[in-house]
C-alpha positions as CSV (number, residue, x, y, z in Angstrom):
1,M,113.9,-13.3,21.3
2,K,111.7,-10.8,23.2
3,Y,108.6,-13.0,23.6
4,S,108.7,-16.6,24.7
5,L,107.3,-19.3,22.4
6,N,106.2,-21.3,25.5
7,W,103.3,-20.6,27.8
8,D,103.3,-20.3,31.5
9,L,101.0,-23.0,33.0
10,D,102.7,-23.5,36.3
11,S,101.6,-20.1,37.6
12,I,98.0,-21.4,37.4
13,F,98.8,-24.4,39.7
14,P,102.3,-24.3,41.0
15,G,103.8,-27.8,41.6
16,G,102.6,-29.4,38.4
17,I,99.9,-32.1,37.9
18,H,100.8,-33.8,41.2
19,G,101.3,-30.6,43.2
20,K,99.3,-29.6,46.2
21,A,97.7,-26.6,44.4
22,L,95.9,-28.8,41.8
23,T,95.2,-31.6,44.2
24,N,93.6,-29.2,46.7
25,K,91.6,-27.5,44.0
26,I,90.2,-30.8,42.8
27,D,89.4,-31.9,46.3
28,T,87.7,-28.5,47.0
29,I,85.6,-28.8,43.8
30,Q,84.5,-32.4,44.7
31,H,83.5,-31.3,48.2
32,S,81.7,-28.2,46.9
33,I,79.6,-30.2,44.5
34,Q,78.5,-32.5,47.3
35,V,77.6,-29.6,49.6
36,F,75.7,-28.0,46.8
37,R,73.8,-31.2,46.0
38,D,72.8,-31.7,49.6
39,T,71.7,-28.1,50.0
40,I,69.7,-27.8,46.8
41,H,68.1,-31.1,47.5
42,D,66.7,-29.9,50.8
43,Y,65.9,-26.4,49.5
44,D,62.3,-25.2,49.9
45,W,61.0,-22.1,48.1
46,Q,58.4,-21.3,50.8
47,D,61.0,-21.2,53.6
48,D,63.1,-18.8,51.6
49,A,60.4,-16.4,50.4
50,P,60.2,-13.5,49.7
51,E,63.9,-12.4,49.7
52,Y,65.2,-15.8,48.5
53,T,68.5,-15.2,50.2
54,N,69.5,-18.9,50.3
55,F,68.6,-19.4,46.6
56,I,70.8,-16.4,45.6
57,A,73.6,-17.9,47.6
58,L,73.1,-21.2,45.8
59,V,73.2,-19.6,42.4
60,E,76.5,-17.8,43.4
61,F,77.8,-21.2,44.7
62,I,77.2,-23.1,41.5
63,Q,78.8,-20.4,39.4
64,K,81.9,-20.6,41.5
65,I,82.0,-24.4,41.1
66,K,81.7,-24.1,37.3
67,A,84.5,-21.4,37.2
68,A,86.8,-23.6,39.3
69,L,86.2,-26.5,36.9
70,V,87.1,-24.4,33.9
71,Q,90.3,-23.2,35.7
72,A,91.4,-26.8,36.6
73,G,90.3,-28.2,33.3
74,M,92.3,-25.7,31.3
75,Y,95.4,-26.5,33.2
76,V,95.1,-30.3,32.8
77,N,94.1,-30.0,29.1
78,G,97.0,-27.6,28.5
79,K,99.5,-30.0,30.0
80,Y,98.1,-32.7,27.6
81,S,98.3,-30.3,24.6
82,D,101.9,-29.7,25.6
83,N,102.8,-33.4,25.5
84,I,100.2,-35.9,24.2
85,H,102.6,-38.7,25.1
86,D,102.5,-38.1,28.9
87,D,100.4,-41.0,30.1
88,E,99.9,-39.5,33.5
89,I,97.6,-36.8,32.2
90,P,94.6,-38.7,30.7
91,P,93.5,-40.1,34.1
92,L,93.5,-36.5,35.4
93,M,91.5,-35.4,32.4
94,D,89.0,-38.2,33.2
95,K,88.8,-37.0,36.8
96,I,88.0,-33.4,35.7
97,Q,85.5,-34.8,33.3
98,A,83.8,-36.8,36.0
99,L,83.6,-33.8,38.3
100,D,82.2,-31.7,35.4
101,M,79.5,-34.4,35.0
102,Q,78.7,-34.3,38.7
103,A,78.4,-30.5,38.6
104,S,76.0,-30.8,35.6
105,Q,73.9,-33.2,37.6
106,A,73.9,-30.8,40.5
107,E,72.9,-27.9,38.3
108,Q,70.0,-30.0,36.9
109,L,68.6,-30.1,40.5
110,L,68.6,-26.3,40.5
111,Q,66.9,-26.3,37.1
112,K,64.2,-28.6,38.4
113,K,63.6,-26.2,41.3
114,L,63.1,-23.4,38.8
115,V,60.7,-25.5,36.8
116,A,58.6,-26.2,39.9
117,L,57.9,-22.4,40.3
118,D,54.8,-21.0,38.6
119,D,55.4,-18.3,36.0
120,D,54.4,-15.4,38.3
121,T,56.7,-16.4,41.1
122,F,59.5,-17.0,38.7
123,A,59.1,-13.6,37.2
124,K,59.3,-12.0,40.7
125,L,62.4,-14.1,41.5
126,I,64.4,-12.9,38.5
127,A,63.4,-9.4,39.1
128,L,65.3,-9.4,42.4
129,P,68.3,-7.0,42.3
130,D,70.8,-9.8,43.0
131,L,69.4,-11.9,40.1
132,Q,68.5,-9.3,37.4
133,T,72.0,-9.5,35.9
134,I,71.6,-13.2,35.2
135,A,67.8,-13.3,34.5
136,F,68.4,-14.5,30.9
137,S,70.6,-17.3,32.2
138,L,68.0,-18.4,34.7
139,K,65.2,-18.4,32.1
140,E,67.4,-20.5,29.8
141,S,68.2,-22.8,32.6
142,R,64.5,-23.2,33.4
143,D,63.7,-24.0,29.8
144,F,66.3,-26.7,29.6
145,G,65.0,-28.0,32.9
146,K,61.6,-28.6,31.4
147,H,63.1,-31.5,29.3
148,L,64.8,-33.3,32.2
149,L,63.8,-36.7,33.3
150,S,63.6,-37.8,37.0
151,D,66.7,-37.2,39.2
152,E,67.5,-40.9,39.2
153,Q,67.3,-41.2,35.4
154,E,69.4,-38.1,34.8
155,A,72.0,-39.3,37.3
156,L,72.2,-42.7,35.6
157,I,72.4,-41.1,32.1
158,S,75.2,-38.8,33.3
159,K,77.1,-41.6,34.9
160,M,76.8,-43.8,31.8
161,Q,78.0,-40.9,29.6
162,L,81.4,-40.9,31.3
163,D,82.2,-44.2,29.6
164,G,79.9,-43.4,26.7
165,L,79.9,-40.0,25.0
166,S,82.7,-38.5,27.1
167,G,84.7,-41.8,27.1
168,W,84.7,-42.1,23.4
169,S,85.6,-38.4,23.0
170,S,88.7,-39.0,25.2
171,H,89.5,-42.1,23.3
172,Y,89.8,-40.1,20.2
173,N,92.7,-38.2,21.7
174,T,94.5,-41.4,22.4
175,L,94.1,-42.6,18.8
176,V,95.3,-39.3,17.4
177,A,98.5,-39.5,19.5
178,S,99.3,-42.8,17.7
179,V,99.0,-41.5,14.1
180,K,102.4,-41.1,12.5
181,V,103.0,-40.1,8.9
182,P,106.3,-41.5,7.4
183,F,107.6,-39.1,4.8
184,H,110.7,-37.1,4.0
185,D,112.0,-33.5,4.5
186,K,112.6,-31.0,1.6
187,D,116.0,-32.7,0.9
188,G,114.5,-36.2,0.7
189,N,115.7,-37.4,4.1
190,P,113.3,-39.8,5.8
191,I,111.2,-38.3,8.6
192,T,108.2,-39.2,10.6
193,L,105.6,-36.5,11.1
194,S,103.0,-36.3,13.8
195,A,99.4,-35.8,12.9
196,G,99.7,-32.1,13.7
197,Q,103.0,-31.6,11.9
198,A,101.6,-33.3,8.8
199,D,98.5,-31.0,8.9
200,N,100.7,-27.9,9.1
201,E,102.8,-29.1,6.1
202,I,99.7,-29.8,4.0
203,L,98.2,-26.4,4.8
204,G,101.4,-24.3,4.7
205,N,104.3,-25.8,2.9
206,D,105.4,-23.6,0.0
207,D,106.3,-26.5,-2.4
208,P,103.2,-27.7,-4.3
209,N,105.0,-30.9,-5.2
210,Y,105.8,-31.6,-1.5
211,R,102.1,-31.1,-0.6
212,R,100.9,-33.3,-3.5
213,D,103.2,-36.1,-2.4
214,L,102.4,-35.7,1.2
215,M,98.6,-35.9,0.7
216,P,98.5,-39.7,-0.1
217,A,100.9,-40.4,2.8
218,W,98.6,-38.5,5.1
219,E,95.5,-40.3,3.9
220,K,97.2,-43.6,4.2
221,A,98.2,-42.9,7.8
222,W,94.7,-42.1,8.8
223,G,93.3,-44.9,6.6
224,E,95.4,-47.5,8.4
225,K,93.5,-46.7,11.6
226,Q,90.1,-45.9,9.9
227,N,88.3,-48.8,11.6
228,L,89.4,-47.6,15.0
229,F,88.2,-44.0,14.2
230,A,84.9,-45.4,12.8
231,D,84.3,-47.3,16.0
232,T,85.0,-44.2,18.0
233,L,82.7,-42.0,15.9
234,N,79.9,-44.6,15.8
235,H,79.9,-45.1,19.6
236,L,80.2,-41.4,20.4
237,S,77.4,-40.5,18.0
238,G,75.3,-43.4,19.2
239,S,75.6,-42.2,22.8
240,R,74.5,-38.8,21.7
241,L,71.5,-40.1,19.8
242,T,70.5,-42.2,22.7
243,D,70.6,-39.2,24.9
244,Y,68.4,-37.3,22.4
245,Q,66.0,-40.1,22.2
246,V,65.3,-40.5,25.9
247,H,64.9,-36.7,26.1
248,H,62.4,-36.8,23.2
249,I,64.6,-34.8,20.8
250,D,64.0,-35.9,17.2
251,D,66.0,-33.4,15.2
252,V,69.8,-33.6,15.8
253,L,70.0,-29.8,15.3
254,T,67.7,-29.0,18.1
255,Y,70.3,-29.1,20.9
256,P,73.1,-27.4,18.9
257,L,70.9,-24.6,17.9
258,A,69.7,-24.1,21.5
259,L,73.3,-24.1,22.7
260,N,74.1,-21.4,20.1
261,R,70.9,-19.5,21.1
262,M,69.9,-19.2,17.5
263,S,66.9,-20.3,15.4
264,K,66.7,-22.8,12.5
265,Q,65.4,-19.9,10.3
266,T,68.6,-18.0,10.9
267,L,70.7,-21.1,10.1
268,D,68.8,-21.9,7.0
269,T,69.0,-18.3,5.8
270,M,72.8,-18.3,6.3
271,W,73.3,-21.5,4.4
272,Q,71.0,-20.2,1.6
273,V,73.2,-17.2,1.1
274,V,76.3,-19.4,1.2
275,D,74.9,-21.7,-1.5
276,E,73.8,-18.8,-3.7
277,N,77.3,-17.2,-3.6
278,K,79.4,-20.4,-3.8
279,S,80.3,-19.6,-7.4
280,L,82.4,-16.7,-6.2
281,M,84.7,-19.0,-4.2
282,I,84.9,-21.5,-7.1
283,K,85.9,-18.8,-9.5
284,Y,88.7,-17.8,-7.1
285,L,89.9,-21.4,-6.7
286,Q,89.9,-21.9,-10.5
287,R,92.1,-18.8,-10.9
288,K,94.4,-20.0,-8.1
289,A,94.8,-23.3,-9.9
290,K,95.9,-21.6,-13.1
291,L,98.4,-19.5,-11.1
292,M,99.9,-22.7,-9.8
293,G,100.2,-24.0,-13.4
294,K,97.4,-26.5,-12.9
295,D,94.0,-27.1,-14.6
296,T,92.3,-28.0,-11.4
297,I,93.0,-27.4,-7.8
298,G,93.3,-30.2,-5.2
299,W,92.4,-30.4,-1.5
300,Q,96.0,-29.8,-0.5
301,D,96.1,-26.6,-2.5
302,V,92.9,-24.9,-1.3
303,E,94.6,-23.1,1.6
304,A,98.1,-23.3,0.3
305,P,100.5,-20.3,0.0
306,L,100.7,-18.6,-3.4
307,H,103.9,-17.1,-4.7
308,L,104.4,-15.5,-8.2
309,S,107.4,-14.7,-10.2
310,N,109.4,-17.2,-8.1
311,T,109.3,-14.7,-5.2
312,K,108.9,-16.2,-1.8
313,R,108.2,-14.2,1.3
314,D,110.7,-14.6,4.1
315,K,109.6,-16.4,7.2
316,I,108.5,-14.0,9.9
317,T,109.6,-14.3,13.5
318,Y,107.3,-14.8,16.4
319,D,108.4,-11.4,17.7
320,Q,107.6,-9.7,14.4
321,S,104.1,-11.3,14.4
322,A,103.5,-10.1,18.0
323,E,104.5,-6.5,17.2
324,F,102.4,-6.5,14.0
325,I,99.3,-7.8,15.8
326,M,99.5,-5.3,18.6
327,Q,100.1,-2.5,16.1
328,Q,97.0,-3.4,14.0
329,F,94.8,-4.2,17.0
330,K,95.5,-0.7,18.3
331,K,94.1,0.9,15.2
332,F,90.8,-0.9,15.7
333,S,90.7,-1.0,19.5
334,P,93.4,0.2,21.9
335,K,92.0,-2.2,24.5
336,M,92.5,-5.1,22.2
337,A,96.1,-4.1,21.8
338,Q,96.6,-3.9,25.5
339,L,95.1,-7.3,26.0
340,A,97.5,-8.7,23.3
341,K,100.5,-7.1,24.9
342,R,99.5,-8.6,28.3
343,A,99.2,-12.1,26.6
344,F,102.7,-11.9,24.9
345,E,104.5,-10.4,27.9
346,N,103.0,-12.8,30.5
347,R,103.5,-15.9,28.4
348,W,99.9,-16.8,27.8
349,I,100.7,-18.4,24.5
350,E,102.2,-21.8,23.6
351,A,103.6,-21.5,20.0
352,E,106.7,-23.7,19.7
353,N,106.9,-25.9,16.6
354,R,107.9,-29.3,18.0
355,P,106.8,-32.9,17.9
356,G,104.5,-34.3,20.6
357,K,102.1,-31.4,20.7
358,E,98.4,-31.7,20.1
359,P,97.3,-30.7,16.6
360,G,95.3,-27.5,16.1
361,G,94.9,-24.4,18.2
362,Y,92.6,-23.0,20.8
363,M,92.0,-20.4,23.5
364,Q,90.8,-21.2,27.0
365,D,89.9,-18.5,29.5
366,L,90.7,-18.8,33.2
367,P,87.7,-17.3,34.9
368,E,89.1,-17.4,38.5
369,T,92.2,-15.3,37.6
370,G,90.8,-13.3,34.7
371,E,93.5,-14.6,32.4
372,A,93.6,-16.9,29.3
373,R,95.9,-19.4,27.6
374,I,96.4,-19.9,23.9
375,F,97.7,-23.0,22.2
376,L,99.0,-23.2,18.6
377,T,102.0,-24.1,16.5
378,F,104.0,-21.2,15.0
379,T,105.8,-21.9,11.7
380,G,106.7,-18.4,10.5
381,S,104.0,-17.9,7.9
382,P,101.8,-14.8,7.7
383,N,98.9,-17.1,8.4
384,D,100.4,-17.8,11.8
385,A,100.0,-14.2,12.8
386,A,96.4,-14.3,11.7
387,T,95.9,-17.5,13.8
388,I,97.4,-15.8,16.9
389,A,95.1,-12.8,16.2
390,H,92.2,-15.2,16.0
391,E,92.9,-16.7,19.4
392,L,93.6,-13.3,20.9
393,G,90.2,-12.2,19.7
394,H,88.7,-15.0,21.8
395,A,90.9,-13.8,24.8
396,F,89.7,-10.2,24.4
397,H,86.1,-11.4,24.3
398,S,86.6,-13.1,27.7
399,S,88.6,-10.3,29.1
400,V,85.8,-7.7,28.8
401,M,83.5,-10.0,30.8
402,T,85.6,-10.8,33.8
403,D,83.6,-8.5,36.1
404,L,80.3,-10.2,35.2
405,P,78.8,-13.3,37.0
406,Y,80.0,-16.5,35.5
407,F,76.7,-17.3,33.9
408,R,77.0,-14.0,32.0
409,Q,80.4,-15.1,30.7
410,D,79.1,-18.4,29.2
411,Y,78.7,-17.2,25.7
412,A,77.9,-19.6,22.8
413,M,80.3,-20.8,20.2
414,N,78.8,-18.9,17.3
415,V,79.3,-15.5,18.9
416,A,82.6,-16.7,20.3
417,E,83.8,-17.2,16.7
418,T,82.7,-13.6,15.9
419,A,85.3,-12.0,18.2
420,S,88.1,-14.4,17.1
421,T,87.4,-14.0,13.4
422,L,87.3,-10.3,13.7
423,G,90.7,-10.3,15.3
424,E,92.0,-12.5,12.5
425,L,90.4,-10.2,9.9
426,I,92.0,-7.1,11.3
427,V,95.5,-8.6,10.8
428,A,94.8,-10.2,7.4
429,D,93.4,-6.9,6.1
430,A,96.4,-5.0,7.4
431,N,98.7,-7.5,5.7
432,V,97.1,-6.8,2.3
433,K,97.1,-3.1,2.7
434,E,100.8,-3.0,3.6
435,A,101.9,-5.0,0.5
436,T,104.6,-3.2,-1.5
437,S,104.1,-5.0,-4.8
438,D,101.4,-6.6,-6.8
439,E,103.0,-10.0,-6.3
440,E,103.1,-9.5,-2.5
441,K,99.5,-8.3,-2.5
442,I,98.3,-11.3,-4.5
443,S,100.0,-13.6,-2.1
444,L,98.5,-11.9,0.9
445,L,95.1,-11.7,-0.6
446,N,95.4,-15.5,-1.1
447,D,96.1,-15.8,2.6
448,K,93.1,-13.6,3.5
449,M,90.9,-15.7,1.3
450,D,91.6,-18.8,3.4
451,N,88.8,-17.7,5.8
452,P,85.9,-17.3,3.3
453,I,87.0,-20.4,1.4
454,A,86.9,-22.4,4.7
455,M,83.6,-20.9,5.9
456,F,81.7,-21.2,2.6
457,L,83.2,-24.5,1.4
458,N,85.1,-26.5,4.0
459,I,82.8,-25.8,6.9
460,H,79.8,-26.4,4.7
461,A,81.2,-29.8,3.8
462,R,81.6,-30.6,7.5
463,Y,78.0,-29.5,8.1
464,L,76.7,-31.6,5.2
465,F,78.7,-34.6,6.3
466,E,77.6,-34.4,9.9
467,T,73.9,-33.9,9.2
468,R,73.9,-36.8,6.7
469,Y,76.0,-39.0,9.0
470,Y,73.7,-38.5,12.0
471,E,70.6,-39.3,10.0
472,K,72.1,-42.6,8.8
473,R,73.5,-43.4,12.2
474,K,70.0,-43.4,13.6
475,N,69.5,-46.7,11.7
476,G,72.7,-48.3,12.9
477,T,76.5,-48.1,12.8
478,L,78.4,-47.2,9.6
479,T,81.5,-48.8,8.3
480,A,84.7,-46.8,7.7
481,R,84.1,-47.2,4.0
482,Q,80.5,-45.7,4.3
483,I,81.8,-42.8,6.4
484,N,84.5,-42.1,3.8
485,E,81.9,-42.1,1.1
486,L,79.8,-39.6,3.1
487,M,82.8,-37.4,3.6
488,L,83.8,-37.5,0.0
489,Q,80.3,-36.7,-1.3
490,A,79.9,-33.8,1.2
491,Q,83.2,-32.3,0.0
492,K,82.1,-32.7,-3.7
493,D,78.8,-31.0,-2.9
494,A,80.3,-28.2,-0.9
495,F,83.1,-27.5,-3.5
496,D,80.7,-28.0,-6.4
497,N,82.9,-30.9,-7.8
498,S,85.6,-28.4,-8.5
499,L,88.6,-30.3,-7.0
500,D,90.7,-33.0,-8.5
501,I,91.8,-34.4,-5.1
502,Y,89.6,-34.7,-2.0
503,S,90.2,-35.9,1.5
504,P,87.9,-38.9,2.3
505,H,89.6,-39.4,5.7
506,F,89.1,-35.8,6.8
507,W,86.4,-37.0,9.2
508,A,89.0,-39.1,11.1
509,S,91.5,-36.2,11.4
510,K,89.1,-33.4,12.4
511,M,88.7,-33.4,16.2
512,H,85.6,-31.2,16.0
513,F,83.5,-34.3,15.1
514,Y,84.6,-35.9,18.3
515,F,83.8,-33.2,20.9
516,D,81.4,-34.5,23.6
517,D,80.3,-31.1,24.9
518,V,79.6,-29.2,21.7
519,P,77.7,-31.1,19.0
520,F,77.9,-29.8,15.4
521,Y,81.1,-27.9,15.9
522,N,80.8,-26.4,12.4
523,F,78.1,-24.0,11.5
524,P,79.0,-21.5,14.3
525,Y,82.3,-20.8,12.4
526,T,80.5,-19.7,9.3
527,F,78.1,-17.7,11.4
528,G,80.9,-16.0,13.4
529,Y,82.8,-15.2,10.2
530,L,79.9,-13.5,8.4
531,F,78.8,-11.8,11.7
532,S,82.3,-10.4,12.2
533,L,82.3,-9.0,8.6
534,G,79.1,-7.1,9.4
535,I,80.7,-5.7,12.6
536,Y,84.0,-4.9,10.8
537,A,82.0,-3.0,8.1
538,Q,80.2,-0.9,10.7
539,A,83.5,-0.2,12.5
540,Q,84.9,1.4,9.4
541,K,82.2,4.0,9.3
542,T,81.4,4.5,13.0
543,D,83.2,6.8,15.5
544,N,84.1,5.3,18.9
545,F,83.2,1.8,17.8
546,E,85.4,0.2,20.4
547,D,82.8,1.0,23.2
548,K,80.0,-0.3,21.0
549,Y,81.9,-3.5,20.2
550,I,82.7,-4.2,23.8
551,A,79.0,-3.6,24.7
552,L,78.0,-6.2,22.1
553,L,80.5,-8.7,23.5
554,R,79.3,-8.2,27.0
555,D,75.8,-9.1,25.9
556,T,76.7,-12.3,24.1
557,A,75.6,-14.5,26.9
558,N,72.6,-12.4,27.8
559,M,70.2,-12.8,24.9
560,S,69.4,-14.8,21.8
561,T,71.7,-14.3,18.8
562,E,68.8,-12.7,16.9
563,D,68.2,-10.2,19.7
564,L,71.9,-9.5,20.0
565,A,72.1,-8.5,16.4
566,K,69.0,-6.4,16.5
567,K,70.0,-4.5,19.7
568,H,73.6,-3.8,18.7
569,L,73.6,-3.8,14.9
570,N,69.9,-3.2,14.1
571,V,69.8,-6.1,11.7
572,D,67.5,-9.1,11.2
573,L,69.5,-12.4,11.0
574,T,66.5,-14.3,9.6
575,Q,66.6,-12.3,6.4
576,P,69.4,-12.6,3.8
577,D,70.2,-8.9,3.6
578,F,72.7,-9.0,6.5
579,W,74.5,-12.1,5.3
580,E,74.7,-10.7,1.7
581,A,76.3,-7.5,3.0
582,G,79.2,-9.7,4.3
583,V,79.4,-11.5,0.9
584,K,80.0,-8.1,-0.8
585,L,83.1,-7.6,1.3
586,I,84.4,-11.0,0.2
587,K,83.6,-10.2,-3.4
588,K,85.6,-7.0,-3.2
589,D,88.7,-9.0,-2.3
590,I,88.0,-11.6,-5.0
591,D,87.6,-8.9,-7.6
592,E,90.9,-7.3,-6.7
593,F,92.6,-10.8,-6.7
594,M,91.2,-11.5,-10.2
595,R,92.3,-8.0,-11.5
596,L,95.8,-8.3,-10.1
597,T,96.3,-11.9,-11.4
598,E,94.9,-11.4,-14.9
599,K,98.4,-10.7,-16.4
600,Y,99.8,-14.0,-14.9
601,V,97.4,-16.4,-16.6
C-alpha cells in the first residue's frame, strides 16, 4: 500500500495526550486568556488614540488564542475519534471546552469595548491599515456585542453552559459509544456492530436483504436507549432556548442564520425551490425501487448501491481512490490536486475500517501549522472516494486562507459545505463519465444522486424536525415517543410519503442534532450543495476559473453570503433563479438515469 490508512496525529503534539507538548500548550492557552482578560479589562480608548496600537495588539492576541484552541482541540478530538473507548480523553475534551468558553468570555469583553465606541470613531478604527483586512469581522463582532448582557451575567451564563449545553453535547458522545447492534455477517455468523459500523452497512452494503434485516436491529439498538437520548436532547435544547431567552432572541433561526451570515429570505427561497422540485427526486426513487424489484423504496435503500444484471463493481483500494481523486482534482484545479497529494503523502487522513472509531467523518484545520486532518471510514465503495474528496474540499478551502488573519479564516458552515460538496461533485461526475457500460453508468449515476437526494429530502427532513421540535420544546420537555413521532412525520413530509420504511430513531443517531457550537446543523448542507452546483456550472464555461474560485473562497469570512454570491458569481440568492439553475443540473442526471434504466423495468 502506497498511502497509509492511518493519520499522523503525534506530529501535532509529540508525546501523546499526557506529553509535554500538549500540556505546555494548554497551560500557555490558559495563561494567555487570563493576560488578555486583564489587559482588555483595563483598556481605555482615549489612552490609545489615535493610532490604537494597543488595541491592534489585543486583536492579534485573541486571534492567536483562538487558533491555538483549534489546534489543541483538533488533536484531542482526533484522539477520541480514533478510540471512543479511551476514558482518559473525555476529561481533556472537557478541559479544552472550558478554555474555549473562557476565551469566548474574554472575546465578549472586546466586543463590549467596540460597542462602547460611537459610529464615527469605530469607522475610523477599522479604516486603520492594520485593521482593514478584518474590518468585516470587527463589524460583525460589534453587532454581536450589542446583544450581550453585563459582564457578570455573561460570565455566569458561560460557566453554567459547561455543565448545560456543552455538558449535554459531550454526554451524547458517551451514549453513542455504548450503542451496540447485535447482528450477523454475510455468512450468518453472529457479530456485534458499533453504531458507526451499522451506519456504514445500512448505507453501503450491496445486499438489499442484509440492509432490510439490519434496519430493525439498528432501530432496536437506538430504541433501547431512546430515553437517555431524549433526556440529552431535551436538556441540550433547553439550555440553548434559555440562552436565547435571556438574550431576547425569540426565533430559533435568528442565531443560526447570523452564524451563516445569510438572510431568512435567502433560506426561504432555497426551501421554496426544494419543495417545488421534490417530485424530481421522488420520481428517481420510484424508479430505483423498481430496479430493486420492489414496489416502494425503504429508508435503508435510499442511498444504497445499485447493481443491474447481477454485475457488481469490485471494491476499490484506498490507493486507487487517492490516485483517482488527485487525477480528477487536477482537471478542475491543479492547486486542489497538490493539496490532496500533500494530504495523502503526509498522512492527514484516518480511513481504517475498524471497531472503536467514532461514526461519521469530518475535516479539521490546524491553523497554527497550516495543515488539516481528515477522519472517515473507508470501506472500498466508490462513495468512499467521493467522501474523501468532500473532506479534501474542506481542506483546500482552509489551505488557501492560511496567510490571512485568523478572523478571516473563520468562514461559516454554509460556505464551508460549498467547497467540500464541489470536491465531491468533481469526483462523482468523473466516475459517471468514465463508465464503460450502461450498467456501470447507471450504478454510478445512482451514487452521484446520493447528494441531491440527501440535500432535498433527508436534510429537509432534519430541518423540518428540528424547527418543529424546538417550537414544542419551548413549552416543556418531550418524551422519546413524541420525538419519534416528530421525526417520523418530518421524514414523511420531506419524502412526500414515498417510503415504506422510515427511521423514527434517526434523531438519536444523528450527532448533528447534539452539537453545542453550531445550532441547526442542517440547512447549510443544502445551501452548500446548490451553491457548489452554480460554481461548478460556471467553471465548465470559464477560462482560468481556479483563480476566481480561490478568490471566492478567500472572501468567505469577509462578507455576507448574499454579498459573496453577488461579488463573485453576480447572482441574487434571494431570488429563485440561481437555485433553479442548480436544479437543472440535477434534472439532467435524473433524465439520463431514467433513459438508461427504461429497458430494465
